[in-house]
C-alpha positions in Angstrom: 2.2 36.3 -12.9 -0.1 38.7 -14.6 2.3 41.5 -13.9 5.1 39.8 -15.8 5.6 41.4 -19.2 7.0 38.2 -20.6 6.5 34.6 -19.8 8.2 31.6 -21.3 6.1 28.5 -21.7 8.1 25.3 -21.8 6.6 21.8 -22.0 7.5 19.8 -18.9 8.6 16.9 -21.1 11.4 19.2 -22.4 12.6 19.8 -18.9 12.5 16.2 -17.7 13.5 14.5 -20.9 16.6 16.6 -21.0 17.9 14.1 -18.4 17.6 11.3 -21.0 19.5 13.1 -23.7 23.2 12.1 -24.2 23.9 15.5 -25.9 22.3 17.8 -23.3 22.1 16.1 -20.0 21.0 18.0 -16.9 23.0 17.5 -13.8 20.3 16.7 -11.3 22.5 17.6 -8.4 22.5 21.2 -9.6 18.8 21.3 -10.4 16.5 22.5 -7.6 13.2 23.4 -9.2 10.4 24.6 -6.9 6.9 23.6 -8.0 4.2 26.1 -7.2 0.6 25.6 -8.1 -0.8 29.0 -9.2 -4.3 27.8 -10.3 -7.5 28.0 -8.4 -10.5 25.7 -8.4 -10.6 22.0 -8.9 -8.9 21.9 -12.3 -5.4 23.5 -12.1 -4.2 24.8 -15.5 -0.6 25.6 -14.9 2.3 25.2 -12.5 5.1 27.6 -12.0 8.6 26.2 -11.8 11.0 28.7 -10.2 14.6 28.2 -11.4 17.3 27.9 -8.7 19.4 30.8 -7.6 23.0 30.8 -8.9 25.4 29.4 -6.4 28.0 32.1 -7.2 26.9 35.7 -7.4 29.8 36.4 -9.7 28.6 33.9 -12.3 28.6 35.2 -15.8 25.4 33.3 -16.5 22.5 35.7 -16.9 20.0 35.4 -14.0 16.5 34.6 -15.1 13.9 36.8 -13.4 10.8 35.4 -15.1 9.4 32.1 -13.9 8.9 29.2 -16.3 5.2 28.5 -16.7 4.6 24.8 -17.3 1.1 24.1 -18.6 -0.5 21.0 -17.1 -3.5 20.1 -19.2 -6.3 18.2 -17.6 -7.1 16.4 -20.9 -6.1 12.8 -20.0 -6.5 11.6 -23.6 -3.3 11.6 -25.7 -2.7 10.4 -29.2 -1.5 6.8 -29.5 1.6 7.9 -31.4 2.6 10.3 -28.7 2.2 7.7 -25.9 4.2 5.1 -27.8 7.2 7.5 -28.0 7.5 7.8 -24.3 9.1 5.3 -21.9 6.6 3.4 -19.8 6.3 4.2 -16.1 4.5 1.3 -14.3 3.1 2.4 -10.9 2.0 -0.6 -8.9 -0.3 1.0 -6.3 -1.2 -2.0 -4.1 -3.6 -1.6 -2.4 -2.5 -2.8 1.1 -3.3 -6.5 1.9 -3.4 -7.6 -1.7 -0.1 -9.5 -1.9 2.0 -6.4 -2.4 4.8 -7.7 -0.1 5.0 -10.9 -2.1 5.2 -9.1 -5.4 7.8 -6.7 -4.2 10.0 -9.3 -2.5 9.7 -12.1 -5.0 9.0 -10.5 -8.3 10.6 -7.1 -8.4 13.7 -8.1 -6.4 16.1 -10.9 -7.3 15.9 -14.0 -5.1 17.4 -17.5 -5.4 14.0 -18.7 -6.5 13.2 -16.2 -9.2 16.7 -15.5 -10.5 16.2 -17.2 -13.9 13.1 -15.1 -14.6 14.4 -11.9 -13.0 17.4 -11.7 -15.4 14.9 -11.2 -18.3 13.6 -7.8 -17.0 16.4 -5.9 -18.8 15.8 -7.8 -22.0 12.2 -6.7 -21.8 13.3 -3.1 -21.3 12.5 -2.6 -17.6 14.4 -1.3 -14.6 13.2 -1.1 -11.0 13.1 1.8 -8.6 13.2 1.1 -4.9 12.5 4.2 -2.7 10.1 2.9 -0.1 11.0 5.5 2.6 10.7 8.3 0.2 7.2 7.2 -1.0 6.1 6.8 2.6 7.2 10.3 3.4 5.5 11.6 0.2 2.2 10.1 1.1 2.2 10.6 4.9 3.8 14.1 5.1 4.2 16.0 1.9 1.1 15.3 -0.2 -1.5 16.2 2.6 0.2 19.5 3.1 0.5 20.1 -0.6 -3.2 19.3 -1.1 -4.4 21.7 1.6 -2.1 24.5 0.4 0.1 24.7 3.4 3.2 24.0 1.3 4.0 24.6 -2.3 7.1 22.4 -2.6 7.5 18.6 -2.2 11.1 17.4 -1.8 10.1 13.6 -1.7 8.3 14.0 -5.0 11.4 15.7 -6.6 13.6 12.9 -5.3 11.3 10.1 -6.5 10.8 11.5 -10.0 14.6 12.0 -10.2 15.0 8.3 -9.4 12.6 7.5 -12.2 14.7 9.5 -14.6 17.9 7.9 -13.5 16.4 4.4 -13.8 15.3 5.2 -17.4 18.9 5.8 -18.5 20.3 3.2 -21.0 21.8 0.1 -19.4 24.9 0.5 -21.6 26.8 3.3 -23.3 26.1 1.6 -26.7 22.4 0.5 -26.5 21.3 -2.3 -28.6 17.7 -2.8 -29.8 17.2 -5.0 -26.7 18.6 -2.2 -24.5 16.7 0.9 -25.6 17.9 4.4 -25.0 14.9 5.2 -22.8 14.3 2.3 -20.4 10.9 1.6 -18.9 10.5 1.8 -15.1 8.5 -0.1 -12.5 7.8 1.4 -9.1 5.8 -0.5 -6.5 4.5 0.9 -3.2 1.1 0.2 -1.6 1.2 3.6 0.1 0.3 5.0 -3.4 -3.2 3.8 -2.7 -3.5 6.3 0.1 -2.7 9.6 -1.7 -5.1 12.4 -0.8 -8.0 12.9 -3.2 -7.3 16.6 -3.8 -7.0 18.7 -6.9 -3.4 19.8 -6.3 -2.2 16.2 -5.6 -4.0 14.9 -8.7 -2.5 17.7 -10.8 1.0 16.9 -9.6 0.6 13.2 -10.6 -0.7 14.2 -14.0 2.6 16.0 -14.7 4.2 12.5 -15.0 2.3 12.1 -18.3 4.4 14.8 -20.0 7.4 12.5 -19.9 6.0 9.0 -19.3 3.4 6.7 -20.6 2.0 6.0 -17.2 0.4 2.6 -16.6 -1.2 2.1 -13.1 -1.6 -1.5 -12.0 -3.3 -2.9 -9.0 -4.6 -6.1 -7.5 -8.3 -6.6 -6.9 -9.3 -8.2 -3.6 -13.0 -8.3 -2.9 -13.9 -5.8 -0.2 -15.5 -8.4 2.2 -12.2 -10.3 2.1 -10.0 -7.2 2.2 -11.6 -5.3 5.1 -11.2 -7.9 7.9 -7.5 -8.3 6.9 -7.1 -4.5 7.0 -8.6 -4.5 10.5 -6.0 -6.9 11.7 -3.2 -4.9 10.1 -4.6 -1.9 11.9 -4.8 -3.8 15.2 -1.2 -5.0 14.7 -0.1 -1.3 14.5 -1.6 -0.7 18.0 0.6 -3.4 19.5 3.8 -3.6 17.4 6.2 -1.2 15.8 7.1 -3.0 12.5 10.0 -0.6 11.6 11.8 -1.5 14.8 10.5 -5.1 15.2 9.4 -4.2 18.7 6.3 -4.8 20.7 4.6 -1.8 22.4 4.0 -1.7 26.1 1.0 -0.6 28.2 0.4 3.1 28.0 -2.3 5.7 28.1 -1.6 6.7 24.5 -5.0 6.3 22.8 -3.2 5.4 19.5 -2.0 2.2 21.3 -5.4 1.1 22.6 -7.0 -1.7 20.7 -10.2 -0.9 18.8 -13.0 -3.3 18.1 -13.8 -4.0 14.5 -17.2 -2.1 14.3 -15.5 1.0 15.7 -12.7 0.7 13.2 -15.2 0.3 10.4 -17.1 3.4 11.3 -13.9 5.4 11.7 -12.8 4.1 8.3 -16.0 5.2 6.5 -15.9 8.6 8.2 -12.2 9.3 7.6 -12.0 8.0 4.0 -14.8 10.4 3.0 -12.5 13.4 3.7 -10.5 14.7 0.8 -7.3 14.9 2.8 -7.6 11.4 4.0 -4.6 9.1 3.6 -6.3 6.0 5.0 -6.0 2.9 2.9 -8.5 2.5 0.1 -9.8 -0.8 -1.2 -9.2 -1.9 -4.8 -12.3 -0.2 -6.3 -11.6 3.1 -4.5 -8.0 3.0 -5.6 -9.0 2.3 -9.2 -11.6 5.1 -9.3 -9.0 7.6 -8.0 -6.3 6.7 -10.5 -8.8 6.6 -13.4 -9.7 10.1 -12.5 -6.0 11.1 -12.7 -4.8 9.2 -15.7 -7.9 7.9 -17.5 -9.5 4.5 -17.6 -7.2 3.2 -20.3 -4.2 3.7 -18.1 -5.4 1.6 -15.1 -5.4 -2.2 -15.1 -6.0 -4.9 -12.5 -5.8 -8.6 -11.8 -7.7 -10.6 -9.3 -6.2 -11.4 -5.9 -7.3 -15.0 -6.2 -8.3 -17.1 -9.2 -10.3 -19.4 -7.0 -11.8 -19.3 -3.6 -9.2 -19.2 -0.8 -6.3 -19.6 -3.3 -3.1 -20.0 -1.2 -0.6 -18.0 -3.0 -3.1 -15.3 -4.0 -3.8 -14.8 -0.3 -0.1 -14.5 0.5 -0.6 -11.3 2.5 -3.5 -12.7 4.5 -2.6 -13.7 8.1 -5.5 -16.3 8.1 -4.5 -18.3 5.1 -3.0 -21.8 5.0 -2.5 -24.6 2.4 -6.2 -25.0 2.0 -5.5 -28.7 1.1 -4.1 -27.6 -2.3 -1.3 -29.5 -4.0 1.8 -27.7 -5.2 0.5 -27.9 -8.8 -2.8 -26.3 -7.8 -1.1 -23.6 -5.9 1.2 -22.8 -8.7 -1.8 -22.3 -11.0 -3.0 -19.7 -8.5 0.4 -18.0 -8.4 -0.3 -14.2 -8.3 3.4 -13.6 -9.0 3.3 -15.1 -12.4 -0.1 -13.5 -13.2 1.3 -10.1 -12.1 4.2 -10.4 -14.6 2.2 -11.9 -17.5 -1.1 -10.1 -17.2 -0.2 -6.7 -16.0 3.3 -5.6 -17.1 3.2 -4.3 -20.8 5.6 -6.1 -23.0 7.2 -8.3 -20.4 7.2 -11.3 -22.7 10.6 -12.8 -21.9 10.1 -12.4 -18.2 6.7 -14.0 -18.4 8.0 -17.0 -20.4 10.8 -17.5 -17.8 8.3 -17.3 -14.9 6.2 -20.1 -16.5 9.3 -22.3 -16.7 10.1 -21.9 -13.0 9.8 -25.1 -10.8 7.0 -25.3 -8.4 7.6 -23.1 -5.4 8.3 -24.8 -2.1 6.3 -23.9 1.0 9.3 -21.9 2.3 9.5 -20.0 -0.9 5.7 -19.4 -0.7 6.2 -17.7 2.7 9.1 -15.5 1.7 7.9 -11.9 1.6 4.5 -12.6 3.2 3.2 -10.0 5.6 2.3 -12.6 8.1 0.2 -11.6 11.1 -0.6 -15.1 12.4 1.8 -14.8 15.4 0.0 -11.9 16.9 -2.4 -12.5 19.8 -5.0 -10.0 18.8 -7.8 -11.3 21.0 -5.6 -11.7 24.0 -4.1 -8.2 23.5 -7.4 -6.4 23.4 -8.5 -8.2 26.7 -5.4 -7.7 28.7 -5.1 -4.1 27.6 -8.6 -3.4 28.7 -7.9 -5.2 32.0 -4.9 -2.8 32.5 -7.1 0.3 31.7 -9.8 -0.9 34.1 -7.1 -1.5 36.7 -8.0 -5.1 37.1 -4.2 -5.3 37.2 -1.8 -2.4 37.7 1.9 -1.7 37.9 1.4 -0.4 41.4 -0.1 -3.7 42.6 2.7 -5.5 41.0 5.4 -3.4 42.7 3.6 -3.8 46.1 4.3 -7.5 45.8 7.9 -7.0 44.7 7.3 -8.2 41.2 7.5 -6.7 37.7 4.3 -6.3 35.6 4.2 -8.9 32.9 5.0 -7.4 29.5 2.1 -6.7 27.2 3.0 -9.1 24.5 3.6 -11.9 27.0 0.4 -11.2 28.8 -1.6 -11.5 25.6 0.1 -14.7 24.6 -0.5 -16.2 28.1 -4.2 -15.4 27.9 -4.5 -17.2 24.6 -2.5 -20.1 25.9 -5.0 -20.4 28.8 -7.9 -20.4 26.2 -6.3 -23.4 24.5 -6.0 -25.2 27.9 -9.7 -24.7 28.4 -10.4 -25.9 24.8 -11.7 -22.4 23.8 -11.4 -20.4 20.6 -12.1 -16.7 20.1 -15.5 -17.6 18.9 -16.3 -18.9 22.4 -15.8 -15.4 23.8 -18.3 -12.5 23.7 -18.2 -10.8 20.3 -19.1 -7.3 19.0 -20.1 -7.4 15.3 -21.1 -5.1 12.5 -24.8 -4.6 12.3 -27.0 -5.7 9.5 -27.0 -2.4 7.5 -23.2 -2.3 7.7 -22.9 -5.9 6.5 -25.2 -5.0 3.6 -23.0 -2.0 2.8 -19.9 -4.2 2.7 -21.6 -6.8 0.5 -22.8 -4.1 -2.0 -19.4 -2.5 -2.2 -17.7 -5.9 -2.6 -20.0 -7.0 -5.4 -19.6 -3.6 -7.2 -15.8 -4.1 -7.1 -16.1 -7.6 -8.4 -18.3 -6.7 -11.3 -16.0 -3.8 -12.3 -12.5 -5.3 -11.6 -12.8 -9.1 -11.7 -11.5 -10.9 -14.8 -14.5 -12.2 -16.7 -13.5 -15.9 -16.4 -13.1 -15.4 -12.6 -16.4 -13.6 -11.8 -18.8 -15.9 -10.0 -22.6 -15.5 -10.1 -24.1 -13.2 -7.5 -25.6 -16.1 -5.6 -22.1 -17.8 -5.3 -20.6 -14.5 -4.3 -23.2 -13.8 -1.6 -22.8 -17.4 -0.3 -19.1 -16.8 0.1 -19.8 -13.6 2.0 -22.3 -15.2 4.3 -19.7 -17.9 5.2 -17.5 -15.1 6.4 -20.4 -13.7 8.4 -21.1 -17.1 10.0 -17.5 -17.5 11.0 -17.4 -14.2 12.8 -15.1 -12.6 10.3 -16.8 -9.2 10.8 -16.6 -9.4 14.6 -14.0 -8.9 17.3 -13.8 -9.9 20.9 -15.8 -7.7 23.3 -13.2 -7.1 26.0 -15.7 -5.4 28.3 -18.0 -8.4 28.3 -15.1 -10.8 29.0 -14.0 -8.7 32.0 -17.6 -8.8 33.3 -17.3 -12.5 33.6 -16.1 -13.4 37.1 -14.2 -16.4 36.0 -12.0 -14.5 33.6 -11.7 -11.4 35.8 -10.4 -13.6 38.7 -8.0 -15.3 36.4 -6.7 -12.0 35.0 -6.3 -10.5 38.4 -4.3 -13.4 39.9 -0.6 -12.9 40.5 0.0 -16.2 38.8 -1.1 -14.6 35.5 0.1 -11.1 35.7 3.3 -11.1 37.6 6.6 -12.5 36.5 9.3 -14.0 38.7 10.3 -11.8 41.7 13.2 -9.5 41.5 
């Protein structure tokens, strides 16, 4: 760039906002800008956008030979007047296991239950963008490579931001005051809590502020409640392929081997400390990252629960139940209503409509939940370890002319046997976090509560600690020790018996 005799500096807002202009609209299908970071150090100063090559070499349009240098300031503070002129881009960034599925399925998509409230979104000036696969590819594939410098172009980012621009177009050719020329946009994906904490990635996200008034919103779930739920979500991934709704089978793939909770916790702490990590962050970690990108005034949160063990607020938790609450009490805890009314700027009509909705039925409560209650986690870890230790084997099964019992069936059969013997998982040998790790979790959980909890919902430290200790007493920071179970002759004999492992003969 230093060798270029002339450079043209163009605000990025001029490029992207051209798509909003009725007089000079850019055809996004013919636009193929390549974004290249040319800065060094932790604070990038500019980005080069290389214009596309002409499709026809005989085109009379002069070919640009100089790149467009788009300055990306790191100053996250902007004048209030400048912010107000821009459409709002609401990024709901989760994190995982904080009722994201419920919010996406029941608030941001139209259902029979929320239809009267949903129809008010447009009146409030909002449109939705749904690009879940694109966001997943962005976080899992593109951003890590962009962050470490192995690539300089991010196709999922281009597609996603193009969807934002399209969604911001007016809803009608003759917009009224209720249908403004530049519509606000809401995009929700919990994977956004997992973006790499690297300078190039953060600089890329800051480019959004040239066109949008970016508002990041998230749900705060105390760390000591969130972490065990995240462990079960991880354990679910070792035994079930959610995208295909299919159970995994026995294999020697280490990714499919169950991991005990202490091992998962130590791997989590070790991995998350790395800049390129895309492991899930908790609410406080997510808030800190996005405040660094956009500034504290652009990041807001609500509590996952307005009271201990609130049913609807724990909608993504596989352990929750009715908790003895009436429909009226559960409605007061409704995180869906609080999400609309307390987090979305200017969603006044939609908020009022949500408050008029009838009490949700139990069936409506469950719609959209990421429910893990049907997975035999304890049984799976034990039968998988029995297979690894060759307590049972496919060879032994074939020798008797039988098929090896499928992994999911074996796990369920083990837990059924536990019920017949009047046992629960707490009756099995456990491996638990040590005292220093528990103190670590409590400290991080309390820090998150003091920084993110709504003032009216923040308990005293003694109450908070008592709630944490109840979780400790109920083995919530433990998992079954499969090795110790298999060392017990009674269980080992049961697991090795053909009556357990082998299905009907061929």
